[in-house]
KOLDREN-939113 format. One record per residue: residue number from 1; x, y, z of N, C-alpha, C in turn. Coordinates in steps of 0.1 Angstrom, whole numbers, plus 5000, padded with zeros to 4 digits. Last residue first. Layout:
KOLDREN-939113
> NUM/X/Y/Z/X/Y/Z/X/Y/Z;
...
//
This chain:
KOLDREN-939113
> 426/7517/2159/5763/7503/2153/5770/7493/2161/5762;
> 425/7540/2167/5750/7536/2153/5746/7521/2150/5758;
> 424/7545/2187/5766/7539/2189/5754/7536/2175/5747;
> 423/7552/2178/5789/7538/2187/5788/7532/2188/5775;
> 422/7574/2166/5787/7561/2158/5792/7546/2164/5788;
> 421/7587/2191/5780/7587/2178/5770/7575/2169/5771;
> 420/7586/2200/5803/7582/2210/5791/7581/2202/5781;
> 419/7601/2183/5822/7585/2187/5824/7577/2195/5813;
> 418/7626/2183/5809/7617/2173/5809/7606/2173/5811;
> 417/7636/2210/5815/7634/2204/5802/7622/2192/5800;
> 416/7637/2208/5842/7627/2220/5837/7624/2215/5821;
> 415/7659/2193/5847/7644/2188/5848/7635/2197/5843;
> 414/7679/2205/5831/7674/2191/5825/7659/2186/5834;
> 413/7680/2221/5850/7678/2228/5837/7675/2215/5833;
> 412/7688/2211/5875/7672/2217/5873/7672/2219/5859;
> 411/7712/2198/5867/7704/2189/5870/7690/2198/5870;
> 410/7727/2224/5864/7722/2213/5851/7712/2204/5854;
> 409/7729/2231/5887/7724/2241/5877/7719/2230/5866;
> 408/7745/2208/5898/7731/2211/5904/7722/2221/5896;
> 407/7768/2213/5884/7758/2200/5882/7746/2205/5886;
> 406/7775/2239/5894/7771/2239/5881/7764/2227/5877;
> 405/7782/2234/5923/7769/2239/5919/7767/2241/5903;
> 404/7805/2214/5913/7794/2208/5922/7783/2217/5919;
> 403/7818/2224/5882/7819/2224/5898/7804/2219/5905;
> 402/7826/2202/5856/7814/2210/5863/7818/2212/5878;
> 401/7846/2180/5848/7848/2196/5841/7839/2206/5848;
> 400/7838/2156/5855/7853/2158/5854/7854/2175/5856;
> 399/7813/2154/5854/7820/2152/5866/7830/2157/5865;
> 398/7808/2153/5828/7801/2165/5834/7808/2166/5847;
> 397/7821/2135/5814/7829/2152/5813/7823/2160/5821;
> 396/7808/2115/5825/7824/2114/5829/7828/2128/5826;
> 395/7783/2119/5812/7784/2116/5827/7797/2120/5830;
> 394/7792/2112/5786/7789/2127/5788/7788/2127/5801;
> 393/7800/2085/5789/7808/2097/5781/7806/2109/5788;
> 392/7778/2077/5791/7787/2075/5800/7799/2083/5797;
> 391/7761/2081/5767/7760/2086/5781/7768/2085/5792;
> 390/7776/2066/5750/7780/2082/5749/7774/2087/5764;
> 389/7790/2038/5759/7785/2047/5756/7783/2059/5755;
> 388/7825/2031/5743/7821/2029/5754/7802/2039/5754;
> 387/7841/2034/5721/7832/2020/5720/7822/2022/5734;
> 386/7857/2052/5726/7849/2052/5713/7837/2046/5716;
> 385/7876/2042/5741/7868/2051/5745/7856/2054/5734;
> 384/7896/2026/5722/7883/2019/5731/7873/2029/5736;
> 383/7911/2043/5705/7902/2032/5699/7891/2024/5710;
> 382/7923/2065/5721/7918/2066/5706/7909/2053/5699;
> 381/7922/2059/5746/7918/2071/5744/7912/2071/5726;
> 380/7941/2035/5744/7928/2035/5749/7919/2045/5747;
> 379/7962/2044/5729/7955/2036/5724/7939/2035/5729;
> 378/7972/2063/5751/7969/2068/5735/7958/2055/5732;
> 377/7975/2040/5772/7968/2053/5770/7965/2060/5758;
> 376/7995/2024/5758/7986/2022/5763/7972/2032/5766;
> 375/8016/2045/5755/8011/2039/5742/7997/2033/5747;
> 374/8026/2050/5778/8022/2061/5772/8011/2055/5757;
> 373/8034/2025/5788/8023/2031/5794/8017/2041/5787;
> 372/8055/2019/5770/8041/2009/5770/8034/2015/5778;
> 371/8079/2032/5777/8072/2035/5764/8056/2030/5765;
> 370/8079/2023/5806/8077/2039/5802/8074/2041/5789;
> 369/8092/1998/5804/8075/2001/5807/8068/2015/5803;
> 368/8112/2000/5794/8104/1995/5783/8093/2001/5788;
> 367/8126/2005/5820/8129/2016/5808/8117/2013/5797;
> 366/8120/1996/5844/8112/2006/5836/8113/2013/5826;
> 365/8144/1979/5851/8131/1974/5850/8122/1985/5840;
> 364/8162/2000/5850/8170/1990/5843/8152/1982/5839;
> 363/8155/2018/5875/8150/2024/5860/8155/2009/5851;
> 362/8157/1999/5901/8141/2002/5891/8140/2008/5877;
> 361/8186/1983/5890/8181/1992/5895/8164/1991/5891;
> 360/8196/1945/5881/8197/1960/5887/8189/1971/5893;
> 359/8185/1921/5889/8181/1929/5879/8188/1948/5875;
> 358/8202/1909/5906/8199/1901/5894/8194/1906/5884;
> 357/8185/1926/5934/8190/1916/5931/8189/1908/5914;
> 356/8174/1958/5930/8164/1947/5926/8180/1938/5923;
> 355/8191/1981/5932/8179/1977/5940/8169/1963/5943;
> 354/8213/1990/5918/8215/1972/5924/8204/1975/5935;
> 353/8212/2012/5889/8216/2008/5905/8218/1992/5909;
> 352/8220/2011/5864/8214/2023/5870/8214/2020/5886;
> 351/8247/1988/5854/8230/1991/5858/8228/2004/5863;
> 350/8273/1995/5846/8267/1986/5839/8251/1985/5842;
> 349/8280/2027/5828/8279/2020/5838/8271/2005/5835;
> 348/8291/2051/5810/8302/2039/5811/8297/2031/5826;
> 347/8271/2067/5801/8280/2073/5816/8289/2059/5820;
> 346/8273/2053/5776/8274/2071/5775/8279/2073/5791;
> 345/8259/2032/5787/8267/2029/5777/8280/2048/5782;
> 344/8236/2041/5796/8245/2033/5806/8257/2033/5799;
> 343/8222/2050/5770/8227/2061/5783/8233/2055/5793;
> 342/8219/2025/5759/8228/2035/5751/8230/2048/5762;
> 341/8200/2015/5774/8215/2007/5776/8223/2017/5769;
> 340/8178/2028/5773/8186/2030/5783/8200/2024/5783;
> 339/8175/2022/5741/8176/2034/5745/8186/2035/5762;
> 338/8165/1995/5746/8178/1999/5742/8185/2012/5743;
> 337/8144/1999/5759/8157/1993/5767/8168/1995/5762;
> 336/8127/2010/5744/8132/2020/5754/8142/2013/5757;
> 335/8126/1988/5723/8138/2002/5718/8138/2010/5731;
> 334/8108/1974/5732/8120/1968/5735/8129/1981/5737;
> 333/8081/1984/5722/8086/1987/5736/8102/1987/5741;
> 332/8080/1970/5693/8087/1986/5696/8089/1990/5708;
> 331/8077/1944/5698/8085/1949/5687/8090/1965/5691;
> 330/8062/1938/5722/8073/1928/5717/8079/1933/5706;
> 329/8045/1956/5724/8052/1954/5734/8063/1945/5729;
> 328/8029/1955/5701/8037/1969/5705/8045/1963/5711;
> 327/8017/1933/5703/8025/1935/5690/8032/1947/5694;
> 326/7997/1936/5725/8010/1926/5728/8021/1928/5712;
> 325/7986/1955/5715/7994/1958/5728/8001/1947/5727;
> 324/7971/1940/5698/7979/1951/5693/7987/1957/5701;
> 323/7959/1921/5713/7969/1914/5699/7977/1924/5698;
> 322/7939/1935/5729/7950/1929/5734/7962/1923/5724;
> 321/7919/1940/5708/7927/1947/5714/7939/1945/5717;
> 320/7909/1912/5708/7917/1917/5697/7926/1930/5696;
> 319/7899/1906/5733/7913/1900/5729/7917/1905/5718;
> 318/7879/1926/5735/7891/1930/5741/7900/1926/5736;
> 317/7859/1910/5726/7862/1920/5719/7874/1927/5723;
> 316/7861/1876/5734/7860/1891/5741/7866/1899/5729;
> 315/7850/1846/5724/7864/1858/5726/7857/1867/5726;
> 314/7852/1813/5716/7840/1825/5727/7853/1834/5728;
> 313/7850/1787/5693/7856/1797/5704/7847/1811/5710;
> 312/7839/1759/5677/7841/1773/5674/7847/1779/5692;
> 311/7838/1734/5677/7831/1740/5668/7831/1750/5667;
> 310/7863/1708/5686/7855/1722/5691/7852/1727/5675;
> 309/7871/1683/5681/7862/1685/5693/7857/1695/5693;
> 308/7873/1672/5650/7882/1680/5655/7871/1682/5670;
> 307/7861/1653/5634/7863/1648/5640/7871/1655/5652;
> 306/7852/1670/5607/7843/1668/5617/7853/1663/5630;
> 305/7878/1695/5603/7878/1682/5601/7863/1680/5611;
> 304/7872/1729/5584/7875/1719/5600/7872/1706/5596;
> 303/7853/1738/5567/7867/1731/5561/7872/1723/5573;
> 302/7839/1757/5577/7832/1741/5576/7842/1733/5570;
> 301/7856/1774/5603/7851/1773/5591/7844/1757/5589;
> 300/7838/1779/5637/7849/1776/5628/7844/1774/5617;
> 299/7821/1806/5653/7823/1795/5651/7830/1794/5639;
> 298/7824/1828/5682/7829/1824/5668/7828/1811/5661;
> 297/7806/1848/5706/7808/1832/5701/7813/1830/5686;
> 296/7818/1868/5728/7814/1865/5715/7817/1855/5709;
> 295/7820/1880/5759/7824/1873/5750/7814/1868/5739;
> 294/7824/1913/5770/7814/1902/5770/7822/1894/5758;
> 293/7838/1938/5769/7842/1925/5781/7833/1914/5781;
> 292/7826/1954/5756/7839/1949/5752/7847/1937/5760;
> 291/7801/1955/5764/7803/1949/5753/7818/1945/5751;
> 290/7806/1962/5798/7803/1966/5786/7805/1957/5776;
> 289/7804/1953/5826/7816/1956/5823/7817/1960/5804;
> 288/7788/1970/5851/7783/1965/5839/7797/1966/5831;
> 287/7804/1966/5882/7801/1974/5873/7792/1965/5862;
> 286/7819/1968/5916/7812/1957/5907/7803/1963/5896;
> 285/7850/1967/5934/7840/1974/5925/7831/1968/5919;
> 284/7855/1975/5969/7852/1965/5959/7844/1972/5949;
> 283/7866/2005/5983/7858/1994/5985/7861/1989/5971;
> 282/7881/2029/5986/7890/2016/5983/7880/2005/5983;
> 281/7880/2063/5972/7875/2053/5981/7887/2035/5977;
> 280/7883/2087/5955/7898/2076/5959/7889/2072/5973;
> 279/7864/2079/5923/7868/2085/5935/7877/2079/5942;
> 278/7859/2061/5900/7854/2076/5898/7858/2085/5911;
> 277/7877/2034/5885/7877/2041/5897/7872/2054/5894;
> 276/7860/2011/5859/7869/2021/5861/7866/2026/5879;
> 275/7865/1976/5857/7858/1987/5865/7866/1999/5864;
> 274/7883/1955/5856/7880/1960/5844/7869/1973/5848;
> 273/7885/1943/5879/7901/1946/5871/7892/1957/5859;
> 272/7864/1934/5892/7876/1947/5899/7886/1948/5893;
> 271/7854/1917/5872/7847/1933/5877/7855/1942/5883;
> 270/7870/1895/5853/7869/1897/5865/7863/1916/5866;
> 269/7877/1884/5827/7865/1880/5837/7860/1886/5849;
> 268/7900/1898/5822/7886/1906/5816/7872/1902/5823;
> 267/7918/1882/5830/7918/1896/5834/7903/1900/5829;
> 266/7913/1863/5807/7915/1860/5822/7914/1874/5827;
> 265/7920/1877/5787/7906/1870/5786/7904/1866/5799;
> 264/7942/1887/5783/7930/1895/5783/7921/1888/5788;
> 263/7960/1860/5783/7958/1873/5794/7943/1883/5793;
> 262/7954/1854/5758/7952/1843/5765/7951/1855/5778;
> 261/7967/1873/5742/7952/1871/5740/7947/1862/5751;
> 260/7993/1882/5757/7985/1889/5749/7967/1885/5753;
> 259/8003/1854/5747/8002/1857/5764/7988/1867/5760;
> 258/8009/1857/5724/8000/1847/5723/7995/1849/5739;
> 257/8029/1878/5724/8015/1882/5713/8003/1871/5719;
> 256/8047/1867/5735/8044/1879/5741/8027/1881/5735;
> 255/8057/1848/5722/8053/1840/5732/8044/1854/5739;
> 254/8066/1859/5699/8055/1849/5699/8048/1849/5710;
> 253/8089/1876/5712/8075/1883/5705/8064/1877/5703;
> 252/8107/1857/5719/8097/1867/5729/8086/1875/5725;
> 251/8113/1848/5699/8109/1840/5704/8099/1845/5713;
> 250/8129/1874/5688/8116/1864/5679/8108/1856/5686;
> 249/8145/1876/5709/8136/1888/5701/8126/1882/5693;
> 248/8159/1852/5709/8156/1857/5717/8141/1866/5714;
> 247/8173/1852/5683/8165/1840/5686/8156/1848/5699;
> 246/8187/1874/5684/8177/1875/5670/8166/1865/5679;
> 245/8197/1886/5711/8200/1880/5703/8184/1879/5695;
> 244/8217/1909/5739/8200/1908/5731/8204/1897/5718;
> 243/8241/1912/5749/8231/1902/5754/8223/1898/5744;
> 242/8248/1937/5739/8253/1924/5733/8251/1911/5739;
> 241/8233/1966/5732/8231/1954/5740/8235/1942/5735;
> 240/8241/1977/5706/8243/1987/5723/8237/1977/5735;
> 239/8242/1962/5687/8258/1963/5693/8255/1969/5709;
> 238/8216/1939/5686/8223/1949/5683/8233/1957/5691;
> 237/8215/1908/5682/8204/1916/5675/8209/1931/5675;
> 236/8234/1880/5673/8234/1893/5677/8224/1902/5677;
> 235/8229/1848/5674/8229/1859/5665/8227/1873/5675;
> 234/8222/1828/5697/8230/1829/5688/8239/1840/5680;
> 233/8199/1812/5718/8208/1829/5718/8218/1827/5709;
> 232/8187/1796/5737/8192/1794/5720/8197/1807/5711;
> 231/8187/1799/5762/8190/1788/5760/8192/1784/5740;
> 230/8189/1829/5765/8200/1819/5776/8199/1805/5765;
> 229/8170/1839/5745/8181/1842/5744/8194/1832/5751;
> 228/8147/1823/5758/8151/1823/5748/8163/1826/5745;
> 227/8149/1842/5788/8150/1826/5787/8157/1819/5770;
> 226/8147/1870/5775/8163/1863/5786/8161/1849/5786;
> 225/8122/1868/5765/8135/1869/5756/8148/1866/5767;
> 224/8107/1862/5787/8107/1852/5776/8120/1855/5768;
> 223/8108/1883/5804/8112/1871/5808/8114/1861/5794;
> 222/8105/1903/5787/8114/1905/5790/8117/1888/5792;
> 221/8073/1900/5782/8082/1900/5772/8096/1896/5774;
> 220/8065/1898/5806/8065/1886/5801/8071/1885/5789;
> 219/8066/1928/5811/8074/1915/5820/8074/1901/5814;
> 218/8050/1937/5793/8064/1937/5794/8071/1929/5802;
> 217/8025/1924/5796/8029/1921/5785/8045/1922/5784;
> 216/8023/1939/5826/8024/1921/5824/8030/1919/5811;
> 215/8016/1962/5814/8026/1961/5822/8031/1945/5822;
> 214/7991/1959/5798/8002/1965/5795/8015/1962/5804;
> 213/7977/1948/5822/7978/1939/5809/7992/1946/5804;
> 212/7973/1969/5843/7984/1954/5846/7985/1946/5835;
> 211/7959/1988/5833/7971/1990/5838/7982/1981/5836;
> 210/7941/1977/5823/7947/1986/5814/7958/1992/5818;
> 209/7927/1970/5845/7929/1960/5833/7940/1965/5828;
> 208/7918/1989/5863/7930/1979/5864/7934/1974/5856;
> 207/7908/2016/5850/7908/2006/5852/7921/1990/5853;
> 206/7911/2041/5848/7904/2037/5838/7898/2022/5837;
> 205/7930/2043/5871/7918/2049/5872/7908/2048/5861;
> 204/7954/2034/5854/7949/2027/5864/7932/2030/5867;
> 203/7956/2054/5833/7950/2041/5828/7947/2034/5838;
> 202/7963/2077/5849/7952/2078/5840/7946/2062/5839;
> 201/7990/2063/5859/7979/2066/5865/7966/2066/5861;
> 200/8004/2063/5831/7999/2051/5843/7993/2053/5851;
> 199/8005/2088/5827/7997/2084/5819/7994/2069/5828;
> 198/8020/2097/5849/8008/2105/5846/7999/2096/5837;
> 197/8044/2085/5840/8038/2080/5854/8022/2086/5855;
> 196/8055/2095/5817/8052/2082/5820/8046/2076/5831;
> 195/8059/2121/5826/8052/2118/5817/8046/2105/5818;
> 194/8078/2119/5848/8062/2124/5850/8052/2118/5839;
> 193/8097/2109/5836/8092/2101/5845/8082/2105/5849;
> 192/8104/2134/5817/8103/2120/5812/8100/2111/5821;
> 191/8105/2154/5831/8096/2151/5820/8099/2139/5816;
> 190/8125/2149/5851/8114/2151/5855/8101/2148/5842;
> 189/8146/2146/5836/8141/2133/5842/8128/2136/5849;
> 188/8149/2172/5825/8149/2164/5818/8146/2149/5822;
> 187/8155/2182/5850/8143/2188/5844/8142/2176/5834;
> 186/8180/2173/5859/8169/2175/5864/8156/2174/5858;
> 185/8196/2186/5838/8195/2174/5838/8182/2166/5847;
> 184/8194/2214/5843/8189/2205/5832/8186/2194/5831;
> 183/8211/2211/5870/8194/2219/5864/8187/2213/5855;
> 182/8233/2201/5863/8224/2196/5872/8211/2201/5867;
> 181/8240/2225/5846/8243/2205/5837/8230/2202/5849;
> 180/8244/2243/5867/8231/2244/5854/8231/2233/5846;
> 179/8262/2231/5881/8251/2236/5887/8242/2238/5876;
> 178/8284/2231/5862/8282/2219/5870/8266/2220/5873;
> 177/8291/2255/5855/8288/2248/5843/8278/2235/5852;
> 176/8295/2271/5883/8286/2278/5872/8278/2264/5862;
> 175/8313/2273/5897/8310/2260/5898/8294/2259/5887;
> 174/8328/2293/5898/8337/2285/5890/8329/2273/5893;
> 173/8308/2304/5925/8315/2311/5916/8324/2299/5912;
> 172/8274/2293/5925/8291/2294/5929/8298/2296/5921;
> 171/8242/2294/5932/8253/2298/5922/8265/2301/5930;
> 170/8220/2295/5951/8228/2289/5954/8237/2287/5942;
> 169/8201/2316/5937/8210/2320/5951/8219/2309/5958;
> 168/8192/2297/5919/8199/2312/5912/8209/2316/5926;
> 167/8173/2282/5937/8188/2275/5928/8197/2288/5923;
> 166/8157/2299/5945/8162/2291/5954/8177/2287/5947;
> 165/8143/2305/5920/8151/2316/5928/8163/2309/5938;
> 164/8132/2280/5916/8141/2287/5905/8150/2299/5913;
> 163/8114/2277/5935/8126/2267/5933/8136/2276/5927;
> 162/8102/2299/5932/8108/2297/5941/8118/2290/5944;
> 161/8088/2290/5911/8094/2300/5907/8103/2301/5923;
> 160/8073/2268/5916/8084/2264/5909/8092/2275/5911;
> 159/8051/2280/5933/8062/2271/5942/8077/2267/5927;
> 158/8039/2293/5917/8049/2301/5922/8057/2291/5932;
> 157/8027/2268/5901/8036/2277/5897/8047/2289/5904;
> 156/8014/2260/5920/8026/2249/5915/8031/2262/5908;
> 155/7991/2279/5923/8004/2272/5936/8015/2268/5932;
> 154/7979/2279/5900/7988/2294/5905/7997/2287/5920;
> 153/7971/2254/5900/7980/2262/5889/7989/2269/5894;
> 152/7951/2254/5916/7964/2245/5916/7976/2249/5910;
> 151/7930/2265/5924/7942/2275/5923/7952/2264/5924;
> 150/7911/2251/5918/7909/2260/5912/7923/2266/5910;
> 149/7919/2226/5939/7917/2223/5925/7917/2237/5919;
> 148/7916/2245/5963/7927/2237/5960/7929/2235/5947;
> 147/7889/2249/5964/7895/2259/5962/7910/2256/5959;
> 146/7877/2222/5965/7874/2227/5953/7884/2243/5953;
> 145/7890/2216/5993/7897/2210/5979/7891/2215/5965;
> 144/7873/2231/6004/7886/2235/6008/7891/2227/5994;
> 143/7851/2223/6001/7853/2240/5997/7864/2240/5995;
> 142/7847/2197/6009/7844/2201/5997/7852/2212/5992;
> 141/7853/2202/6040/7864/2197/6029/7862/2199/6013;
> 140/7829/2215/6043/7838/2221/6044/7852/2218/6034;
> 139/7807/2191/6035/7807/2209/6029/7822/2212/6033;
> 138/7812/2165/6028/7815/2168/6042/7816/2186/6034;
> 137/7803/2147/6005/7795/2145/6018/7797/2160/6024;
> 136/7830/2148/5986/7815/2153/5984/7806/2155/5997;
> 135/7853/2138/5994/7848/2145/5999/7835/2154/5997;
> 134/7853/2125/5965/7856/2115/5976/7852/2128/5988;
> 133/7851/2140/5944/7838/2132/5948/7838/2125/5959;
> 132/7874/2155/5947/7861/2158/5950/7850/2153/5951;
> 131/7893/2137/5939/7896/2144/5955/7879/2149/5956;
> 130/7882/2128/5915/7884/2120/5923/7884/2127/5936;
> 129/7890/2153/5902/7873/2150/5901/7878/2142/5913;
> 128/7926/2154/5905/7913/2166/5909/7895/2162/5913;
> 127/7941/2138/5899/7931/2135/5906/7924/2147/5912;
> 126/7956/2153/5878/7951/2137/5872/7940/2137/5884;
> 125/7965/2178/5889/7957/2177/5879/7952/2162/5873;
> 124/7981/2163/5909/7970/2170/5914/7957/2175/5902;
> 123/7996/2151/5898/7986/2144/5904/7977/2148/5906;
> 122/8012/2175/5887/8009/2165/5876/7997/2155/5884;
> 121/8020/2192/5910/8012/2194/5896/8006/2182/5890;
> 120/8030/2171/5929/8020/2183/5932/8011/2185/5923;
> 119/8054/2166/5909/8045/2157/5916/8029/2165/5918;
> 118/8068/2193/5906/8062/2184/5896/8052/2173/5901;
> 117/8073/2191/5936/8067/2202/5932/8060/2197/5915;
> 116/8092/2173/5940/8081/2173/5945/8071/2182/5944;
> 115/8111/2181/5920/8106/2170/5919/8092/2169/5927;
> 114/8122/2201/5932/8116/2204/5919/8109/2193/5916;
> 113/8136/2189/5954/8123/2203/5957/8117/2204/5941;
> 112/8151/2177/5946/8143/2170/5953/8131/2178/5952;
> 111/8171/2193/5940/8168/2185/5930/8154/2181/5935;
> 110/8177/2208/5960/8168/2214/5950/8162/2207/5938;
> 109/8192/2192/5976/8178/2198/5980/8172/2200/5972;
> 108/8218/2194/5967/8208/2179/5960/8193/2184/5966;
> 107/8232/2213/5981/8226/2215/5966/8217/2204/5963;
> 106/8236/2209/6004/8228/2211/6005/8221/2211/5992;
> 105/8275/2220/5998/8263/2213/6007/8251/2217/6004;
> 104/8290/2223/5973/8276/2226/5977/8270/2221/5983;
> 103/8315/2207/5977/8315/2224/5973/8301/2229/5975;
> 102/8309/2183/5971/8315/2189/5988/8314/2200/5988;
> 101/8300/2180/5944/8293/2182/5959/8295/2184/5973;
> 100/8323/2180/5936/8316/2192/5932/8306/2197/5944;
> 99/8331/2155/5943/8342/2165/5947/8334/2178/5943;
> 98/8312/2140/5934/8318/2138/5949/8325/2150/5952;
> 97/8290/2143/5911/8300/2143/5914/8309/2144/5929;
> 96/8257/2130/5893/8267/2136/5903/8282/2134/5904;
> 95/8244/2119/5875/8253/2132/5871/8261/2138/5882;
> 94/8234/2097/5885/8240/2095/5876/8252/2108/5871;
> 93/8215/2104/5907/8230/2101/5911/8238/2099/5899;
> 92/8192/2109/5893/8201/2119/5898/8213/2118/5900;
> 91/8184/2080/5889/8188/2090/5875/8197/2103/5883;
> 90/8179/2069/5916/8187/2062/5906/8196/2077/5895;
> 89/8159/2088/5921/8169/2087/5924/8183/2082/5919;
> 88/8140/2082/5901/8144/2096/5902/8158/2098/5909;
> 87/8132/2053/5909/8137/2059/5898/8147/2072/5895;
> 86/8124/2063/5934/8133/2049/5929/8141/2056/5920;
> 85/8102/2072/5925/8110/2078/5937/8124/2072/5933;
> 84/8088/2057/5912/8092/2066/5907/8102/2075/5916;
> 83/8079/2037/5931/8089/2032/5921/8094/2047/5913;
> 82/8063/2051/5947/8077/2049/5951/8085/2043/5940;
> 81/8042/2055/5928/8050/2067/5932/8060/2061/5937;
> 80/8033/2030/5924/8040/2037/5914/8045/2047/5917;
> 79/8021/2023/5949/8033/2017/5942/8044/2023/5931;
> 78/8001/2041/5947/8010/2048/5956/8024/2039/5952;
> 77/7987/2032/5926/7992/2043/5922/8001/2045/5931;
> 76/7980/2007/5942/7986/2006/5929/7993/2019/5928;
> 75/7963/2017/5963/7977/2010/5966/7983/2010/5953;
> 74/7942/2029/5948/7948/2035/5958/7963/2032/5960;
> 73/7929/2002/5937/7937/2017/5928/7943/2020/5936;
> 72/7940/1973/5960/7929/1981/5946/7939/1993/5942;
> 71/7947/1950/5970/7943/1960/5974/7938/1970/5966;
> 70/7956/1935/5946/7943/1927/5953/7940/1938/5963;
> 69/7979/1946/5937/7966/1949/5926/7953/1942/5939;
> 68/7992/1938/5958/7989/1952/5955/7980/1952/5947;
> 67/7996/1915/5956/7989/1919/5968/7983/1931/5963;
> 66/8011/1913/5929/7994/1909/5932/7992/1912/5947;
> 65/8036/1925/5935/8029/1933/5926/8012/1926/5927;
> 64/8047/1906/5951/8044/1918/5960/8032/1925/5948;
> 63/8051/1885/5934/8041/1883/5946/8033/1896/5951;
> 62/8068/1894/5918/8054/1892/5912/8044/1890/5923;
> 61/8089/1899/5934/8083/1911/5929/8067/1906/5923;
> 60/8099/1871/5937/8091/1882/5950/8087/1893/5944;
> 59/8104/1866/5911/8091/1858/5919/8084/1867/5930;
> 58/8126/1880/5904/8111/1881/5895/8100/1876/5904;
> 57/8142/1870/5924/8139/1885/5926/8122/1889/5916;
> 56/8148/1840/5915/8142/1847/5927/8139/1858/5931;
> 55/8158/1845/5889/8141/1840/5890/8137/1844/5903;
> 54/8181/1861/5897/8172/1871/5889/8156/1863/5892;
> 53/8193/1837/5908/8193/1849/5914/8180/1858/5909;
> 52/8193/1821/5883/8185/1817/5895/8182/1828/5908;
> 51/8213/1837/5869/8199/1830/5861/8189/1827/5875;
> 50/8232/1834/5882/8228/1847/5876/8217/1845/5878;
> 49/8242/1808/5883/8235/1814/5895/8227/1825/5893;
> 48/8243/1804/5855/8234/1796/5861/8231/1803/5874;
> 47/8269/1820/5851/8257/1824/5843/8242/1816/5850;
> 46/8285/1809/5867/8280/1821/5870/8272/1826/5859;
> 45/8287/1782/5854/8284/1783/5868/8279/1799/5873;
> 44/8300/1790/5828/8287/1783/5830/8278/1784/5845;
> 43/8322/1802/5839/8314/1812/5830/8302/1803/5830;
> 42/8335/1778/5850/8332/1792/5857/8324/1798/5856;
> 41/8336/1760/5826/8331/1758/5837/8326/1770/5845;
> 40/8354/1777/5813/8343/1775/5806/8329/1776/5819;
> 39/8376/1776/5828/8369/1791/5823/8355/1788/5819;
> 38/8383/1753/5826/8381/1754/5840/8372/1768/5836;
> 37/8388/1749/5799/8380/1744/5801/8373/1744/5817;
> 36/8410/1766/5795/8403/1774/5793/8389/1761/5795;
> 35/8428/1754/5816/8426/1764/5817/8411/1771/5809;
> 34/8434/1728/5803/8428/1728/5812/8422/1743/5818;
> 33/8448/1741/5777/8434/1736/5776/8429/1731/5788;
> 32/8469/1756/5789/8459/1763/5780/8447/1751/5781;
> 31/8481/1729/5796/8476/1739/5805/8467/1752/5801;
> 30/8488/1723/5773/8481/1708/5781/8473/1721/5791;
> 29/8505/1738/5760/8493/1735/5755/8483/1728/5759;
> 28/8525/1737/5778/8518/1753/5777/8506/1748/5768;
> 27/8534/1712/5771/8529/1717/5784/8520/1726/5787;
> 26/8541/1713/5750/8529/1705/5750/8523/1707/5766;
> 25/8563/1734/5749/8549/1738/5742/8535/1727/5743;
> 24/8581/1715/5757/8573/1728/5765/8563/1733/5761;
> 23/8590/1700/5745/8581/1697/5758/8573/1706/5764;
> 22/8598/1714/5725/8588/1705/5724/8582/1701/5733;
> 21/8618/1725/5738/8610/1733/5734/8597/1728/5729;
> 20/8632/1704/5742/8628/1708/5753/8619/1718/5749;
> 19/8640/1695/5721/8634/1679/5730/8627/1692/5737;
> 18/8656/1714/5712/8646/1710/5703/8634/1701/5713;
> 17/8676/1712/5724/8672/1728/5724/8658/1725/5720;
> 16/8689/1685/5719/8683/1689/5731/8677/1699/5733;
> 15/8697/1694/5692/8684/1682/5694/8682/1681/5707;
> 14/8717/1710/5697/8705/1715/5690/8694/1704/5691;
> 13/8740/1692/5713/8729/1705/5719/8717/1709/5710;
> 12/8733/1659/5702/8737/1671/5705/8732/1682/5710;
> 11/8732/1625/5714/8728/1636/5709/8738/1647/5710;
> 10/8744/1598/5691/8748/1610/5702/8739/1622/5703;
> 9/8722/1571/5688/8733/1583/5681/8731/1593/5691;
> 8/8721/1538/5686/8720/1548/5692/8727/1560/5688;
> 7/8700/1521/5663/8713/1525/5665/8711/1533/5672;
> 6/8679/1510/5652/8684/1501/5660/8697/1506/5665;
> 5/8671/1528/5634/8676/1516/5627/8681/1508/5636;
> 4/8679/1553/5656/8675/1549/5645/8679/1537/5640;
> 3/8674/1567/5689/8675/1558/5682/8671/1558/5664;
> 2/8687/1594/5709/8680/1593/5699/8685/1579/5693;
> 1/8698/1610/5738/8699/1600/5733/8686/1593/5722;
//
């Protein structure tokens, strides 16, 4: 019944249908609002829960890394190897198919055989001289290590040939395409992972500083991008990573560059961080840090107001180099993460693994580190090594490239040369 001008009008079927539709639409609208509010609450709860899980995992990883840094160079190298094994395991699993693997029992062993052969070749080349310096006092071990180093390439080559023969003998009819795909995938993984790890280990032996600073800058950039994007992110950055925003990218870049300048000053103050390691011992290091890690005083311009409390600032030369590393870590290195995002989309997966709660797998955390480690090594060799005393450079080349007998011969030749010069001067 409806009322109009105080009179009651009879209800019609049409009016009753309209009332029902109106009431039904109001109920549907109210239910939609309540569901929308509930979904927002659930999304916010999930978002903050993921943030706290990621924060706790990051703190645990930070504590573990600090402990390993305290233990020294060899333990850091061992950490790199462990991380490398996890990465390779995650990448191996990307292209595995359960149905095909059941028809090829033990085929996965071929992948790991090539992995350990590559490890023996890469790390044998890097650590050859450090091994000689470590076992020099013992004649037997010195000869053994020298022999292994001399024939290391031959040994690794025949190990690889044996692996290739093993692979050929495992070929099975109607499985050729899958097996050769795995063979190519394995070699691509080994090239990418071992290239990065070889540069990383080389940086460690040049001084822990050259390992921990680039790695820290990537971690700082990642954390800063996450928090800036979490609280201020509005504008999408790249389609490959929908969660990345321009606000997070710019905020992380500024934070990374500032952190690079400050962190270089802190790390450069400890000889344990700056001294290169010439052998495989685990003792504490103490050396002359060189001009690169000695503070230089810079006076502020005269136009600075007199009431300003500081008249200048002490800066290590290495801090200017750190700015270049920070710039690369904030602008170029993230593209390693974008590449990994594209790879994950190609394989239709969210993460490479689930080893680290809130972060995914080790590969998810090392994607940018791989790019950064190579750049840090190239930058060090191009712009830092030239500043080291030339005598140190020559001695380093002698110890790395000459055998023990050749070094002794050079010693006697230099002694004879000094005698001749002394007699000529007298």
